[in-house]
N, C-alpha and C positions, 0 to 999 in steps of 0.2 A: 540090246543093251551094249553100251560102250565099255570095253575092257581096258582099264588103265593099270599101269604098275602102281601098286600101293605100298607105301612104307608105313609100318606101324611098329610100335614098341611092344616087345614081348614083356610080360610082367614077371621077370626072373631077376631077382636081386643078388644072385650068387656072384661072389667076387667083388661086389661093390662096397664102397665106403660112404657112409652118410653122416653128416652132422645134423643134429636136431637142435635148433635154437629155440628155447622156450622162455617166455617171460615169467617172472615170479609174481608179478601183480596179477591178481585173480587166479592164483595158483590152484585153487580148488576146482576151477574149470580147466585150466591149462594142463594140469596133471592128467586129466582124462583124455585130452587131445594127444599128449605124449604117449600114454598107454596105448591108444588106438594106432598111432603111427608105428610104434615099436612092434606091436603085435602083427600088424600088416607086413612089415618088412621081414620079420622072422618067418612068417608063414609063406613068404615068397622067396625064401632061400638066403636071406642075409644072415650073417653070423653076428652074434651079440658083440663080439670083440671088434667088429667093423662099424659099430654104431657109437657115436660120441655125442653126449648130451651136454649142451652149453646153456647155462642159466644166465639171463640178463635181467636187470631190474624191471623193465616194463616193455610194452610193445614198441615204444618209440626207439628203443635201443636195438631192436632186431636188425635193422638194415646195416648198422656198423659192424655188428658181430658177423652177420652173413657175408659182408664184403671181405672181412679178414679171412674167414674160413674158406670162401671161394678162391681167394688169392693164394691160399696156402698150397693149392694143388693136391692136398691130401684126400679130398672128398670129391666123388663124382656128382653128389647132390647135396643140397642144403635145404632142410625142411624147417620152416619158421612157423612157430605156434604161439598164439597169444589170444587175449580176449579184451576187446575194448567195448565197454558197455556204456551207453548214453546216460548222461546225468543231466543236471539242470543247467549246465553251462555249455558254452560252445567248445570246450576242451575236446570233447569226443570228435568233432568235425576236423580239428587240426591234427590230432593224433592219427585218426583213421586215414586221412588223406596222405600225410607224410609217410606213414608206414607202407602203404600200398605203393606209392611212387618210389620210395627208397628201395623196396625189395625188387620192384620191376627193373630199376636202374642197375642194381647189383647183377641181376640175371643177364641183362643186355650187355653190360660192360665186361663181365667175366666169361660169359658163355657157359657158365655152370647152371644147370637147372636149379631154381629156387622154388620150393613148394610154398604156396600161400595158404597157411592154415590159421589165419588171424580172424577170429570172429569179430564182427562189428554188428552189435545187436542193440536194440532199443531197451531190452529188459534182461534181467538176470534169468528169467524163465526161458527166454529165447536162447540164451547162451547155453543153458543146461540141455535144452532140446538138441542143440547142434554138437554137443560134446558127449554123445553116446546114448541119447534116448530117442525121442520120436523122429527127429530129423537126421538120424545117423550120427556119424562121428567125423567131423571135418579134419581131424588129424589123420584119419585113414585116407580121406580124399586127397589131402596134400601129399602124403607119402606115395599114393598111387600115381598121382600126376607127375611127381618128381621122377619116380622109377620109369614111367612110360617115356618121359622126355629124354632121360639118359639114353634109353634104348633107341629112340627115334634118331637122336643126334649122332649115334654111332653109325647110322646108315646113310646120313645125308652129307 
């Protein structure tokens, strides 16, 4: 077997500052994502006083808030949480596409890891499943990915 130098991010949030940007729209789902992300970060060494929660109206506004937070240099990671649930109009497609493109652009432009915890589901039931029931909690997943990327980038 070939042995390569491997760079991996340790899951230790000690000393790091995180911004969590959460949409108010579908807050009954998003609040569960926020709870999962906060619990994950605290269990991995983050201090409560190093976590800042920013509320925005909806998922569409997440990229602008994330851009400003990343540019502030106050946070090593920005975790974005929202829920876009398909309805009977094409609105879902526009919002979901722009949010994902916008958050990816913020991360690439700023060099700050941006966690993507935006649910894009066909039904309310699917959103509930991804916010802490059968399919886990995507807020936890976004926090974990953000933490790991911070630690990977410190090494490259």
